C-alpha positions in Angstrom: 14.2 16.6 -8.5 11.9 17.4 -5.5 9.1 19.9 -5.8 7.7 20.9 -2.4 4.0 22.3 -1.7 3.8 24.6 1.3 1.3 26.9 2.5 -1.4 27.6 5.0 -4.3 25.2 5.9 -6.9 24.4 3.4 -5.5 26.5 0.6 -5.9 23.7 -2.0 -2.6 22.2 -1.8 -3.6 18.6 -2.2 -5.7 19.2 -4.8 -3.0 20.9 -6.8 -0.9 17.8 -5.5 -3.3 15.4 -7.1 -3.5 17.5 -10.3 0.2 17.4 -11.0 0.6 13.9 -10.3 -2.3 13.0 -12.3 -4.0 10.8 -9.7 -5.8 10.7 -6.7 -3.0 10.5 -3.8 -3.7 12.9 -1.2 -7.2 12.9 0.4 -9.1 16.3 -0.6 -12.1 17.4 1.7 -13.2 20.9 2.9 -12.2 20.2 6.2 -9.1 22.1 7.5 -6.4 19.7 8.5 -7.3 16.9 6.3 -3.7 16.2 5.2 -1.6 15.8 8.5 1.7 14.6 7.4 4.1 15.0 4.4 2.7 13.3 1.5 5.2 12.0 -1.2 4.9 10.9 -4.7 7.3 10.0 -7.7 6.3 10.5 -11.3 7.9 11.1 -14.7 7.3 14.2 -16.3 8.6 15.1 -19.9 11.6 17.7 -20.1 12.0 17.1 -16.1 12.6 13.2 -15.8 11.9 11.8 -12.5 10.0 14.2 -10.0 9.2 13.7 -6.5 6.4 15.7 -5.3 6.0 16.7 -1.4 2.8 17.9 0.0 3.3 19.6 3.5 0.4 19.1 6.1 -2.1 21.7 6.8 -2.4 21.7 10.5 -4.7 24.0 12.7 -1.7 24.6 15.1 0.9 26.4 13.4 3.3 25.4 15.9 2.9 21.5 15.0 2.9 22.3 11.5 6.1 24.6 11.2 8.7 21.5 11.6 7.0 19.9 8.5 6.9 23.1 6.5 10.5 23.9 7.6 11.8 20.5 6.4 10.0 20.6 2.9 11.7 24.1 2.4 15.2 23.0 3.6 15.2 19.8 1.4 13.2 20.7 -1.7 14.8 21.8 -5.0 11.8 24.0 -6.1 9.1 25.3 -4.0 5.2 26.0 -4.8 4.0 28.2 -2.0 0.0 28.4 -2.4 -2.1 31.2 -0.8 -6.1 31.2 -1.0 -7.1 34.3 -2.7 -10.5 34.2 -0.7 -8.5 34.7 2.5 -5.4 36.7 1.4 -2.1 36.9 3.1 -2.2 36.1 7.1 0.4 35.8 9.9 1.0 32.3 8.7 1.8 33.0 5.1 4.2 35.9 6.3 6.0 33.4 8.5 6.5 30.9 5.7 7.9 33.6 3.3 10.2 34.8 5.7 11.7 31.3 6.2 12.0 31.1 2.5 13.9 34.2 2.5 16.2 33.3 5.2 17.1 30.1 3.3 17.7 32.2 0.3 15.2 30.0 -1.9 12.9 32.6 -3.2 14.4 32.6 -6.7 13.4 28.9 -6.6 9.9 29.4 -5.4 6.8 29.8 -7.4 4.1 31.8 -5.5 0.6 30.4 -6.5 -2.6 32.2 -5.7 -5.3 29.7 -5.7 -9.4 29.9 -6.4 -9.1 33.0 -8.5 -12.2 31.5 -10.3 -14.4 32.6 -7.1 -14.1 36.2 -7.4 -12.1 37.0 -10.8 -12.8 36.5 -14.5 -10.1 34.9 -16.5 -9.0 38.2 -18.0 -8.6 39.7 -14.5 -5.9 37.6 -13.5 -3.1 39.9 -13.8 -4.9 42.4 -11.7 -5.8 39.7 -8.9 -2.1 38.8 -8.4 -0.8 42.2 -8.3 -1.1 42.8 -4.6 0.8 39.8 -4.0 4.1 41.0 -5.3 4.9 42.8 -2.2 5.7 39.3 -0.8 9.0 39.6 -2.7 8.7 36.6 -5.1 9.6 37.0 -8.6 7.4 34.4 -9.9 3.6 34.3 -9.2 1.0 32.8 -11.1 -2.9 32.6 -10.6 -4.6 29.4 -10.9 -7.6 27.2 -9.9 -6.6 23.7 -8.9 -10.2 22.3 -8.6 -11.0 23.5 -12.0 -7.7 22.9 -13.6 -7.1 26.4 -14.7 -3.7 27.7 -15.6 -2.1 24.5 -14.8 -0.6 24.1 -18.2 0.9 27.5 -17.7 2.2 26.4 -14.0 3.8 23.2 -15.6 5.7 25.3 -18.2 6.9 27.9 -15.5 8.2 24.7 -13.2 10.2 23.5 -16.5 11.5 27.0 -17.2 12.6 27.7 -13.5 14.2 24.1 -13.0 16.4 24.8 -16.2 17.6 27.8 -14.3 17.9 26.6 -10.8 18.9 23.3 -11.3 20.8 21.5 -8.5 21.2 17.9 -7.0 19.0 16.8 -4.4 19.6 14.3 -1.7 16.3 13.8 -0.1 15.3 10.4 -1.5 17.6 7.6 -2.8 18.0 7.9 -6.6 16.9 4.2 -7.0 14.3 4.1 -4.4 12.1 2.1 -6.8 14.4 -0.6 -6.4 13.7 -0.8 -2.7 12.1 -3.3 -0.4 8.7 -2.1 0.5 7.5 -2.3 4.2 4.0 -1.1 5.3 3.0 -0.4 9.0 -0.5 -1.4 9.8 -2.5 -1.6 13.0 -5.1 0.0 15.2 -4.8 3.9 16.2 -2.3 4.6 18.6 -0.4 1.3 18.7 3.0 3.3 17.7 3.1 3.0 14.0 4.4 6.4 13.2 6.9 6.1 16.2 8.4 2.7 14.6 8.4 4.7 11.1 10.6 7.5 12.8 13.0 4.9 14.1 13.5 3.6 11.0 14.0 6.5 9.2 16.2 8.2 11.9 13.9 11.6 11.7 10.5 12.8 12.5 9.0 11.9 9.3 5.5 11.1 10.7 3.8 13.0 13.6 3.6 11.2 17.0 0.9 12.1 19.3 -1.0 10.4 21.9 -4.1 11.1 20.1 -6.1 8.5 18.1 -6.2 9.2 14.4 -3.1 11.5 14.2 -2.0 9.9 10.8 -4.9 10.3 8.2 -2.9 9.5 4.9 -0.3 7.1 4.5 3.1 8.5 4.7 6.3 7.3 2.8 9.7 7.2 4.3 13.0 5.7 2.9 16.2 4.6 4.7 19.3 2.4 4.3 19.9 -0.9 6.4 22.9 -3.2 6.0 23.5 -2.0 2.4 20.1 -2.3 1.3 17.4 0.3 0.4 14.0 0.3 2.0 10.9 2.1 1.4 8.6 2.1 4.3 4.9 3.2 4.6 3.0 4.5 7.8 -0.8 4.0 7.2 -3.5 5.6 9.0 -4.8 4.0 12.3 -7.5 1.2 11.3 -10.7 1.2 13.5 -13.8 -0.7 13.2 -15.5 -0.5 10.2 -18.7 1.0 12.2 -16.4 3.5 13.9 -15.1 4.9 10.5 -16.7 7.9 9.1 -15.7 10.5 6.1 -12.0 10.8 5.8 -11.1 7.7 7.8 -13.3 5.5 5.4 -11.3 7.0 2.3 -7.9 6.6 4.3 -8.9 3.1 4.9 -9.8 2.2 1.2 -6.7 3.9 0.0 -4.6 1.9 2.5 -6.1 -1.3 1.2 -5.7 -0.4 -2.6 -1.8 0.4 -2.0 -1.4 -3.1 -0.4 -2.7 -4.6 -3.3 -0.9 -2.4 -5.7 2.6 -2.3 -3.8 2.5 -5.8 -2.1 4.9 -4.7 0.7 6.0 -6.8 3.7 3.3 -6.0 6.2 4.4 -5.0 10.0 1.4 -5.4 11.8 1.6 -3.7 15.4 -0.2 -4.8 18.4 0.1 -3.0 21.8 1.1 -5.5 24.3 -0.9 -3.5 26.9 -4.2 -4.1 25.0 -3.5 -7.8 23.4 -5.0 -9.0 20.1 -8.5 -7.5 19.5 -11.4 -8.6 17.3 -10.6 -5.7 14.8 -6.9 -6.9 14.7 -8.4 -10.5 13.8 -10.5 -9.3 11.2 -7.7 -7.0 9.5 -5.2 -9.8 9.6 -7.5 -12.2 7.7 -8.2 -9.5 5.1 -4.4 -9.3 4.6 -3.8 -12.8 4.6 -6.6 -13.2 2.1 -4.6 -10.6 -0.2 -1.4 -13.0 0.2 0.6 -10.7 1.7 3.6 -11.5 4.1 2.9 -10.6 7.7 5.3 -9.8 10.7 3.4 -9.2 13.9 5.4 -6.6 16.1 4.2 -6.8 19.7 5.0 -3.1 20.7 5.6 -1.6 23.8 7.0 -4.5 25.8 9.1 -2.4 28.1 5.8 -2.1 29.8 5.4 -5.8 30.7 7.9 -8.5 32.2 9.1 -11.3 29.7 6.8 -13.9 31.2 3.8 -11.8 30.5 5.3 -11.0 27.0 5.8 -14.8 26.4 2.3 -15.6 27.5 0.6 -13.0 25.2 2.8 -14.4 22.2 1.5 -17.9 22.9 -2.3 -16.4 23.0 -1.8 -14.5 19.7 -0.5 -17.8 18.2 -3.5 -19.7 19.3 -5.8 -17.3 17.8 -3.9 -17.2 14.4 -4.8 -20.8 13.6 -5.7 -19.6 9.8 -2.2 -18.4 9.4 0.3 -20.2 11.5 3.4 -19.0 9.6 3.1 -15.3 11.0 6.0 -14.7 13.1 5.5 -12.4 16.2 8.7 -10.4 17.6 8.6 -8.3 20.8 9.6 -4.7 20.0 9.9 -1.2 21.4 9.6 1.5 18.7 10.5 4.1 20.6 13.9 2.7 21.5 14.6 0.5 18.5 14.4 -2.7 20.6 13.9 -5.8 18.2 14.5 -3.5 15.1 17.4 -5.8 14.2 15.5 -9.1 14.7 12.7 -7.7 12.3 14.7 -6.5 9.6 16.7 -9.9 9.4 13.2 -11.4 9.0 11.9 -9.0 6.4 14.7 -10.1 4.4 14.3 -13.9 4.9 10.4 -13.3 4.0 11.4 -11.3 0.7 13.5 -14.3 -0.3 10.7 -16.8 0.3 8.2 -14.6 -1.5 10.1 -14.8 -4.5 11.1 -18.5 -4.4 10.2 -20.6 -7.5 10.0 -24.6 -7.1 11.1 -26.7 -10.2 7.7 -28.6 -11.4 9.3 -32.3 -11.6 10.9 -31.7 -8.0 7.4 -30.3 -6.7 5.4 -33.3 -8.1 7.7 -35.7 -6.9 7.6 -34.6 -3.2 3.8 -34.0 -3.3 3.4 -37.5 -4.5 5.9 -38.8 -2.1 4.0 -37.3 0.6 0.4 -38.5 -0.6 1.6 -42.1 -0.7 3.6 -42.0 2.7 0.6 -40.6 4.6 -2.7 -40.9 2.4 -5.1 -38.4 3.3 -8.4 -39.4 4.7 -11.7 -38.9 3.0 -15.5 -40.1 3.4 -16.3 -43.3 1.3 -16.2 -42.8 -2.3 -15.1 -39.1 -2.1 -11.5 -39.2 -2.4 -9.7 -36.1 -4.0 -6.5 -37.2 -5.8 -3.7 -34.9 -7.1 -3.1 -35.5 -10.6 -0.4 -32.9 -11.4 0.8 -29.6 -9.4 2.8 -26.5 -10.6 3.9 -23.2 -9.4 2.1 -20.6 -11.5 3.4 -17.3 -9.7 5.4 -15.8 -7.0 4.9 -13.0 -4.6 2.9 -14.9 -3.2 4.0 -18.2 -4.1 0.8 -19.7 -5.9 0.4 -23.2 -6.7 -2.4 -25.0 -9.1 -3.1 -28.5 -8.2 -5.0 -30.4 -10.8 -7.3 -32.9 -9.1 -9.9 -35.4 -10.2 -12.7 -33.8 -8.0 -12.4 -30.0 -7.1 -15.3 -29.9 -4.9 -13.7 -32.7 -2.6 -10.6 -30.6 -1.9 -11.5 -29.7 1.6 -9.7 -27.1 4.1 -8.0 -30.3 5.4 -6.8 -31.5 2.3 -5.4 -27.8 1.4 -3.6 -27.5 4.7 -1.8 -30.9 4.0 -0.5 -29.3 0.8 0.5 -26.3 2.5 2.3 -28.1 5.2 4.2 -30.2 2.8 5.4 -27.3 0.9 6.8 -25.4 3.9 8.4 -28.6 5.2 10.3 -29.6 2.0 10.9 -26.2 0.5 11.4 -23.9 3.4 8.4 -21.8 3.0 8.3 -20.7 6.7 6.9 -17.2 7.0 5.5 -16.8 3.5 2.0 -17.0 2.7 1.0 -19.9 0.2 -1.8 -19.7 -2.2 -3.4 -23.1 -3.4 -5.7 -23.2 -6.0 -7.6 -26.5 -7.2 -8.7 -27.2 -10.9 -10.5 -30.3 -12.6 -8.8 -31.6 -15.7 -12.2 -31.4 -17.7 -12.9 -27.7 -15.9 -12.6 -26.3 -19.3 -15.7 -28.3 -20.5 -17.7 -27.5 -17.2 -16.8 -23.6 -17.5 -18.5 -23.6 -20.8 -21.8 -21.3 -21.2 -24.9 -23.3 -20.6 -26.4 -22.5 -24.0 -23.2 -24.0 -25.5 -23.5 -27.1 -23.1 -27.0 -27.4 -24.0 -26.1 -27.4 -27.9 -23.5 -30.0 -27.1 -25.9 -32.3 -25.2 -28.6 -32.0 -27.8 -26.1 -32.8 -30.7 -24.7 -36.1 -28.9 -28.5 -37.0 -28.3 -29.4 -36.4 -32.0 -26.1 -38.4 -33.2 -27.2 -41.3 -30.8 -30.8 -41.5 -32.3 -29.4 -41.3 -36.0 -27.0 -44.2 -35.0 -29.8 -46.2 -33.2 -32.1 -45.8 -36.4 -29.2 -47.0 -38.7 -28.6 -50.0 -36.7 -32.4 -50.9 -36.6 -32.7 -50.5 -40.5 -29.8 -52.7 -41.0 -31.2 -55.6 -39.0 -34.6 -55.2 -40.6 -32.7 -55.4 -44.3 -31.0 -58.5 -43.0 
């Protein structure tokens, strides 16, 4: 079931959206046009089952906003049409109402009059909504999304209306949660929204030659070669010093989404600009989380092959901290390089979920250690006693060593190279941790360690005293 939220700019759609799904998904501010793309969220609701809520953008230019509103009206099973009671019915509301009537969807529409708590008392709700019946909708309800007023009545009306107006929906794959997840990241205006629209095959995300067009992440779904994919288009990420207000909120939400969903990251770089310092910082952050990354060198139709190859070599030289990251030249607008990128996504997913047998793992690492012993300063040798894989996505390995503090970067890199060489972890990030055999003793609280030391000293004194007493008696 798909429930679409439509209405004018800044009427409270995002606030209601967050209330209905029970979490902070859409960014909410008093700035008109905060939501600039269709935002979707799937949740489970009693008596309704799985529900997809779609929040339409509120743009200052209605001409730009109209295609998104029309799409939600066309493809939703139920509509929540919101009007701000402070403003009343404007030309924009008249246009939306007219399109709903043209599509014969007024029977499946709930007209919601928001912000009633500002001018009206709770007992005056019926009087407040009386003027809105002239729009021709049967189901009208007054609420305050901000203060959660009448939300329970709204939910009951949705359930009642759904039972009467029930029909199958085709907007989203019924098993979308089984999809492979992809996220598109990069600086503003590198072609992220264009790539999303190319994948999905329609204009799901707005494309403009303006920095910061996408404010919140947008989710799309598509099928490719018999597999289902869900894809995120994220907000363009600037330097931290340049981000303010909404941009900071959007950036933090993007990071939280990456940690929770753990998708394959398609990191776009504009070939006309090259790799920037902000790109490097962001790539390091993603690599630290342990997410697989594929770099898409976009707009390669604007340069020749020689220049493209030279730029790829330059980027590889800078990525010394993550040499596993593949780089693919693409043209997001035409779909060039998409086939190679999709093949790589399949391989990366396979590697991310690979698990290695512990006996086989130890045998290979021991052979590598003996055939090419690592070099250490005198009396500072770090020896692997045992190694095991503790997790997948990303593949995580725990190495038990004699001295944890001696496991330097070069030693860790040797293990990383050995795992990639023998177990084909070519494009997946590997997480390698070290632990000492007696680390449990070392991790005890200081007070507990002090008590153990005092007890051992006391026992040693008693033992010494008994020995002296025995020798005197003899």
